[in-house]
C-alpha positions in Angstrom: 69.1 70.9 104.8 71.0 71.4 108.1 74.7 71.0 107.8 77.0 71.0 110.8 80.6 72.1 110.9 81.6 68.5 111.7 79.8 67.3 108.5 81.8 70.0 106.6 85.1 68.9 107.9 84.3 65.3 107.2 83.4 66.1 103.6 86.9 67.0 102.8 88.3 70.0 100.9 87.3 68.7 97.4 83.8 67.5 98.2 80.9 70.0 98.2 78.4 69.8 100.9 75.5 70.0 98.5 75.1 68.7 95.0 76.8 70.8 92.3 74.3 73.3 90.9 76.2 73.1 87.6 74.3 69.8 86.8 70.9 71.0 88.0 68.2 71.3 85.3 66.9 74.7 84.6 64.1 75.7 87.1 65.2 73.2 89.7 65.4 74.4 93.3 68.9 75.4 94.4 69.7 74.9 98.1 72.6 77.0 99.1 74.5 77.3 102.4 76.0 80.7 103.6 78.8 80.9 106.1 79.2 84.2 108.0 81.6 85.0 110.9 79.4 87.4 113.0 76.6 86.9 115.5 72.9 87.1 114.8 72.5 90.5 116.4 75.2 92.2 114.4 73.9 94.6 111.7 75.9 92.8 109.0 74.2 89.5 109.8 70.8 91.2 110.0 71.4 92.8 106.6 72.5 89.4 105.2 69.3 87.8 106.4 67.2 90.5 104.7 69.2 89.8 101.5 68.5 86.1 101.7 64.8 86.7 102.2 64.8 89.1 99.2 66.6 86.4 97.1 64.1 83.7 98.0 61.2 85.9 97.3 62.5 87.3 94.0 63.4 83.9 92.7 60.0 82.5 93.7 61.7 80.0 96.0 63.9 78.6 93.4 66.9 79.6 95.4 66.8 78.7 99.1 69.6 79.8 101.4 70.5 78.6 104.9 72.7 80.9 106.9 75.3 79.7 109.5 76.2 82.8 111.6 78.9 83.4 114.2 81.5 81.2 112.5 79.3 78.2 113.5 80.0 76.4 110.2 83.4 77.8 109.2 85.8 80.2 110.9 86.3 83.3 108.8 89.8 82.2 107.8 88.2 79.2 105.9 85.1 80.9 104.4 86.6 82.2 101.2 88.2 78.9 100.3 85.0 77.1 101.3 83.1 79.1 98.7 85.8 78.6 96.1 85.7 74.9 96.5 81.9 74.7 96.6 81.6 73.5 100.2 79.3 76.4 100.7 77.8 78.7 98.0 77.7 82.0 99.7 80.2 83.6 102.1 81.0 86.7 104.0 84.5 87.8 105.0 86.3 90.8 106.4 88.4 91.7 103.4 91.3 93.1 105.2 91.7 89.8 107.1 92.8 88.2 103.8 95.9 90.4 103.4 98.2 87.5 103.5 96.5 86.1 100.4 96.6 89.4 98.5 97.9 92.7 99.9 95.3 94.6 97.9 92.6 93.3 100.2 94.3 95.2 103.1 93.6 98.7 101.8 90.7 99.7 104.0 92.6 98.3 107.0 95.3 101.1 106.6 94.9 103.2 109.7 93.4 106.7 109.2 93.3 106.4 105.4 89.5 106.7 105.4 88.5 108.0 108.9 84.9 108.9 107.8 82.0 107.0 106.2 82.1 109.4 103.2 85.8 108.7 102.7 85.2 105.0 103.1 82.4 105.1 100.4 84.9 106.8 98.0 87.5 104.2 98.7 84.9 101.5 98.2 84.0 102.8 94.7 87.6 103.1 93.6 88.7 99.6 94.8 85.6 97.6 93.8 86.7 96.9 90.2 90.0 95.6 91.4 88.4 93.3 94.0 85.8 92.0 91.5 88.6 91.1 89.1 90.5 89.2 91.8 87.4 87.3 92.9 86.5 86.5 89.2 89.9 84.9 88.7 89.3 82.8 91.8 85.9 81.4 90.8 83.9 83.8 92.8 81.5 86.6 92.1 81.4 89.6 94.4 77.8 90.5 95.4 78.2 93.4 97.8 80.5 95.1 100.3 79.5 96.9 103.5 81.7 98.9 105.8 82.0 98.6 109.5 81.4 101.8 111.6 84.5 103.8 112.6 86.7 102.0 115.1 88.6 102.9 118.3 90.5 101.6 121.2 89.2 99.4 124.0 91.2 99.7 127.2 91.0 99.8 130.9 93.2 102.9 131.2 93.0 106.2 129.2 94.7 106.3 125.8 95.8 110.0 125.6 98.8 109.1 123.5 99.9 106.0 121.6 102.6 105.4 124.4 99.7 104.3 126.6 99.4 101.2 124.4 103.1 100.3 124.5 103.6 96.9 126.0 99.9 96.0 125.9 98.7 92.6 124.8 96.9 93.9 121.7 94.2 91.9 119.9 94.7 91.9 116.1 92.6 90.4 113.3 94.5 91.2 110.1 98.0 91.9 108.7 97.4 95.6 109.1 96.3 95.5 112.8 99.3 93.2 113.5 101.7 95.7 111.8 100.1 98.6 113.8 100.6 96.8 117.1 104.2 96.1 116.2 104.8 99.8 115.3 103.5 101.1 118.6 105.4 98.6 120.7 102.4 96.4 121.6 102.4 92.6 121.7 100.0 91.4 118.9 97.7 88.4 119.3 95.5 87.3 116.5 92.0 86.8 117.8 88.8 86.2 115.7 85.7 88.3 116.7 83.8 85.4 118.2 86.8 84.7 120.5 87.3 88.2 121.8 85.5 87.9 125.2 87.4 84.7 126.1 90.7 86.3 125.1 90.1 89.2 127.4 88.8 87.0 130.2 91.8 84.8 130.1 94.3 87.6 129.8 95.5 86.7 126.4 94.8 90.4 125.4 94.0 93.5 127.4 93.5 96.1 124.6 92.1 96.2 121.0 91.0 98.4 118.2 87.7 97.7 116.6 84.3 99.2 116.0 81.7 100.1 118.6 79.4 97.6 116.9 81.9 94.8 117.6 82.2 96.1 121.2 78.5 95.6 121.6 78.6 92.2 120.0 81.3 91.1 122.4 79.8 92.8 125.5 83.0 94.8 125.9 81.7 96.4 129.1 82.5 93.0 130.8 86.2 93.4 130.2 86.9 97.0 129.2 86.2 100.3 130.9 87.1 102.9 128.1 86.3 103.2 124.4 88.2 105.9 122.5 86.8 106.3 119.0 89.4 107.6 116.6 88.1 106.8 113.1 90.9 104.2 112.9 89.4 102.4 109.9 86.1 101.6 108.2 87.0 98.1 107.1 84.6 96.3 104.8 82.9 93.0 104.7 82.4 91.3 101.3 79.6 88.9 100.4 80.2 86.7 97.5 79.0 83.6 95.7 80.6 80.6 94.0 80.6 81.5 90.3 79.7 78.0 89.1 76.7 77.8 91.4 75.6 81.3 90.4 76.0 80.8 86.7 74.0 77.5 86.9 70.9 79.6 87.7 68.7 81.1 85.0 69.5 84.6 83.7 66.4 85.9 85.4 67.4 84.4 88.8 70.9 85.8 88.4 69.5 89.2 87.7 67.2 89.0 90.7 70.1 88.1 93.0 72.2 91.0 91.6 69.2 93.4 92.3 68.9 92.1 95.9 72.6 92.5 96.4 72.5 96.1 95.3 69.7 96.8 97.7 71.7 95.0 100.5 74.7 97.1 99.8 72.7 100.3 100.1 71.0 99.2 103.3 74.2 97.9 104.8 76.0 101.2 104.4 73.1 103.0 105.9 73.0 100.6 108.9 76.8 101.1 109.3 76.3 104.8 109.6 73.4 104.5 112.0 75.4 102.0 114.1 78.1 104.5 115.0 75.9 106.6 117.4 73.7 103.7 118.4 76.6 101.4 119.4 78.5 104.1 121.2 75.3 104.9 123.1 75.0 101.3 124.1 78.6 101.1 125.4 77.9 104.2 127.5 74.6 102.9 128.8 76.5 99.8 130.0 78.9 101.9 132.0 81.8 102.4 129.6 83.4 105.8 129.2 83.3 106.9 125.6 86.4 109.2 125.6 87.2 112.0 123.2 90.6 111.4 121.5 93.3 114.0 122.2 95.1 116.0 119.5 98.3 114.2 120.4 96.7 110.8 119.9 95.3 111.8 116.5 98.5 113.3 115.3 100.5 110.2 116.2 97.9 108.0 114.4 98.1 110.1 111.3 101.9 109.7 111.2 101.6 105.9 111.6 98.8 105.9 109.0 101.1 107.7 106.4 103.9 105.2 107.1 101.6 102.2 106.7 100.1 103.7 103.5 103.6 103.9 102.0 104.3 100.3 103.1 101.0 99.1 101.6 101.6 100.7 98.2 105.0 99.0 98.1 103.3 95.6 98.7 100.2 96.2 96.5 102.2 97.4 93.5 100.7 99.2 90.5 97.1 98.6 91.4 97.7 100.0 94.9 99.5 103.1 93.6 96.7 103.8 91.1 94.0 103.6 93.8 95.8 105.8 96.2 96.6 108.4 93.5 92.9 108.5 92.5 91.7 108.6 96.1 94.0 111.6 96.9 93.5 113.3 93.5 
């Protein structure tokens, strides 16, 4: 069943797009919709499509999923609520973009807290139980999380120090990136991934920090000359399901989806690691300079990262303090 964004909006917040699976007889075919914010070529989207295929195969076609990529059905800011309300059954979000809802979701957006994939994996393991508990309370079940490759700065002039970014019109996408821009004296502008090229083309922004993979997705070479990877963050995407829809399935189908989700998480993290070199190579092939960060830049980033970690713990409370203590222990 094809569902347009206009149909979704017309349905209203309380009305699901598809019949409630809670009333479906056992063995009936479940037709699910999945909303994702990233384009088809992105490795997260490709990984999600492989997950969907695995689910459909493992359930013998009893669960059918139609994906709507690149925010074509819902913008990312509306995906989580859409799944909670049953408008769609599956969703994918950037966790750190939901920091206004719960500061705990911001943790992997803290600059320089986990500058390598290995550190990001450890942070993922430590935080997953806390995220699962929060999702459960909100009528959701977390299926898997996958990191983005390490991120860096996109500019048209060299970034040898953070002073180079002072006064820039800086694209942000979360509470953390907004705070970072403020701390360095840049002018933050909240722009979703799908809107990045237009924002640069119209002069709304002239600098950003994001992964090389997002740079490839947005054809950054059309508006930026230099990419400076610094291991700024390895933010994570979360894929989750409406609990009522999930629990309406047979125990066997639920188990099959959990198995497919575990495989998707493993393959997603592998793709993230592979995307680091591949995406940077693509940027270079397209004419961008992939610059080596200076010691002065990294030192300044570490100082800001420490300050923002302290701020985050103060907001996140006991759970945040426990995770940071375990991570650094």
